[in-house]
C-alpha positions in Angstrom: -29.0 -0.4 13.6 -25.7 1.9 13.8 -22.2 -0.2 13.8 -20.2 2.4 15.8 -16.6 2.9 13.7 -14.3 1.3 16.7 -16.7 -1.7 15.9 -16.3 -1.8 12.1 -12.3 -1.4 12.6 -12.2 -4.3 14.9 -14.1 -6.4 12.9 -11.9 -5.3 9.8 -8.9 -6.6 11.4 -10.6 -9.3 12.3 -10.2 -9.8 8.5 -7.9 -12.7 6.5 -5.3 -9.8 5.1 -7.0 -10.3 1.5 -10.0 -9.5 2.5 -8.5 -6.4 5.2 -6.4 -5.2 1.0 -10.0 -6.0 -1.1 -12.3 -3.5 1.6 -9.2 -0.9 2.2 -9.7 -1.0 -1.8 -13.5 -0.7 -2.8 -13.4 2.1 0.8 -10.5 4.0 -0.9 -12.1 3.7 -4.9 -15.5 5.4 -2.6 -13.7 7.6 -0.7 -13.1 11.3 -3.8 -15.3 10.6 -7.3 -12.8 13.6 -8.9 -10.0 11.6 -10.4 -6.4 13.7 -10.9 -5.7 13.1 -14.2 -1.9 14.9 -13.8 -2.0 12.7 -10.5 -3.0 10.0 -11.9 -0.7 9.9 -14.8 2.4 10.4 -12.9 1.8 7.7 -10.0 2.2 5.7 -14.0 4.5 7.2 -15.0 6.9 6.3 -11.4 5.5 2.4 -10.9 6.5 2.2 -15.3 9.7 3.2 -14.2 10.4 1.0 -10.8 9.1 -1.7 -13.3 11.8 -0.8 -15.3 14.6 -0.3 -12.2 13.1 -4.0 -10.8 13.0 -6.1 -14.8 17.2 -4.3 -15.2 18.0 -5.6 -12.2 18.5 -2.0 -10.8 17.6 -2.0 -7.8 18.0 -5.1 -5.2 14.2 -6.3 -3.8 14.1 -7.7 -0.3 11.1 -9.2 1.1 8.4 -7.6 2.3 9.1 -8.6 6.4 12.8 -7.8 6.3 12.2 -4.3 4.5 9.2 -3.9 7.7 11.6 -4.8 9.8 14.7 -2.9 8.5 13.0 0.7 9.1 12.1 -0.1 12.3 15.4 -1.4 13.3 17.2 2.0 13.0 20.9 -0.2 12.6 19.6 -1.0 9.5 16.7 1.7 8.4 16.0 0.7 5.1 15.7 3.3 2.0 12.3 3.6 0.8 
């Protein structure tokens, strides 16, 4: 039995958010088995930098809904 990609997408989009996130994570994990150590190290460093900024109150956190709304509104565009 072959399932069309559009049908798979429709079914995936009907899943709850947590299930969609788990599906995306599983798909990405299997997309490329080659690990770029430099890229992984760069991402770890970036994550740690951002965590330090959050823990030291260097940045102001905003709710995702506000960020998403702001990023589509040209007058209140959020800088990421």
